[in-house]
N, C-alpha and C positions, 0 to 999 in steps of 0.2 A: 504494500500500500504506500502510495507516495503522498507526502505532505508538503505544504508550503509554510515558510515562516513570514508572517506579516507583522511588521513593527507596530507596536502599540503606541497610539498617540495620546496626548494629555486628555483629549476629549473622551477617550475610551477607558480611563482609569476605573470608573465605576463598574463598567462591564467586566474588566479584568478582576476587580475585587470580588464580584459575584461569582465568577468562575473559580477563583481561589477558594472561596468559602466552600463551595460544593466539592471540589477535588481534594482539598486538604482534609475535610472531615471524613471523606471516603477513605483516604489513604492512611490517616493517622489516629482516628478515634480509637480503634482497636489496639493500637500500639502505645499511645501516649495519654489517651483519655480526652474527652471533649473540652475540658477546662484548659488544659495546656494548649490544645490546638487553637482554641479561641484566643488565648493570650498571644500565641505566635502569629496568628493571622493579623491581629491588631498591630502588633509590633513590626512585622515584616511584610505583610501582604495587604495593606490598606492603601487607600488613595494617598494619605499623608506619607506613608512609607515609600510608595512608588515615586512620588514627587522628589523626596530627598535622595533616594537611590539613583534616580536618573539625572537629577540636576547636580548632585554633589559627589556621587561615588562611581560614576561612569558605567552604570548598569544600563542594559538594553533589554526590554521585554518584547516578546513576540507571541502572537497568537499562532498556534499550529492549526492550519486549515487543511482539511482533506475533503475532497469532493464538494467544495463549497460550504462545508460545515466546520465550525470551530470544534476541534478535537481536543484541544488542550492549550498549554502555553509553556514557554521556557524563558529563562533569564540568563543573560551572559554578561560577564564583566571582563572586558579586555584589561590585562595588566601588562607590566613591562615585557616579560618573556613568556607569559602564559595567558590562557583564556580560562576563566573560572566559569564553569557551568553551574550556576547557582540553583536553578530550578528546571525541572522537566517533568511535567505532569500531563497525563492523558486521561480522558474520560473513559469509564469502564468499557463502553461499547467500541472503543478504538484500540483496546489493548489486545495483545496476542496476534496482531496482524502485520507485524514487522514495521509499523509506522514509527515506533521509537528508534528502530535501527536506521530507517531512512533519515530521520531528523538528526540522529547522532552523526551520520555520515555528512550531512550538511554542516553541522557544527564543526566537525574536524576540518572540513574543506575551508570553512571560514577562518579557522585558526591558522591554517597553513597560509592562506592568502594574506592574512595579517602579519605573517612572519613570526608567529609564536612557536616556542619549542614544545609546549605541551598543553593539553586540556586537562583540567582537574576538576573534581567535584567532591562533595561530601554526601554521604548517605547514612541514614539511621541504621545502626547495627542490627535492628530487628526487622528491617525492611527486606526480607528474603527475596521477594519478587524483583525489586529494583537491583539488588546485588547480583542476582543471577543474570539479569539483562546486561548490566555493565560488564560483568566478567565475560559473558558470551561474546560481547562486542570487542573485547580485547583490553579493557581497562584493568590496571593492576593495583591492588591494594598496597598503599605505601605507609599508612600509619593509622593509629587509633587515637581519637581526640574526644575530650569532653569540654564543652563550652558553656559557661554560665551565661544565660540569656536574661537573667533577672526574674523577678516575680517568684523566686524559689524554684525555678526550672533550669534544666540543663539540656543541651543537645549532646547525645552520646552517639558519635558518628565514626565511620571509617572514611579515610581519604583515599580516593582512587585517581589514578593518573593514566593518561594515554600520551605516550611520547610521539610527537608528530614527526620527528626526524627518523625514528626507527620503525614506527608503525605499531608500537605496543605500549 
């Protein structure tokens, strides 16, 4: 299945926020509980957060569109030598159809075009489905991190990298 990345405009922040609400509760309520998910959505995936991330932190958000329908979204943050894949979420009816693989390929191509050495991401240690997908695609686990995000919550993640020079 082939997807397109369509950059999110300021006018679409509210639509993106609504999509995040649905996709995050689907992905994380069973892992983290709805209270932590709600806290994280407000802190990282709200109109206010998008504004700050895009204007001050060099983030770029994209709707993933497939067959004319919004299938999910992703966020990228170009850095000096790397491309940080901050977010990649698909609606349930678009999973298991290799759309994520197609989008990952587009992200790697973007990183190469931008002259980056690697693409890296963080993934919750309990998110087995995402971990399988990233490993299948060729990402390599490089570290384990715990990040205090305030409110009495932490993110307990693995860091995965894909070396754009060697292809692994």
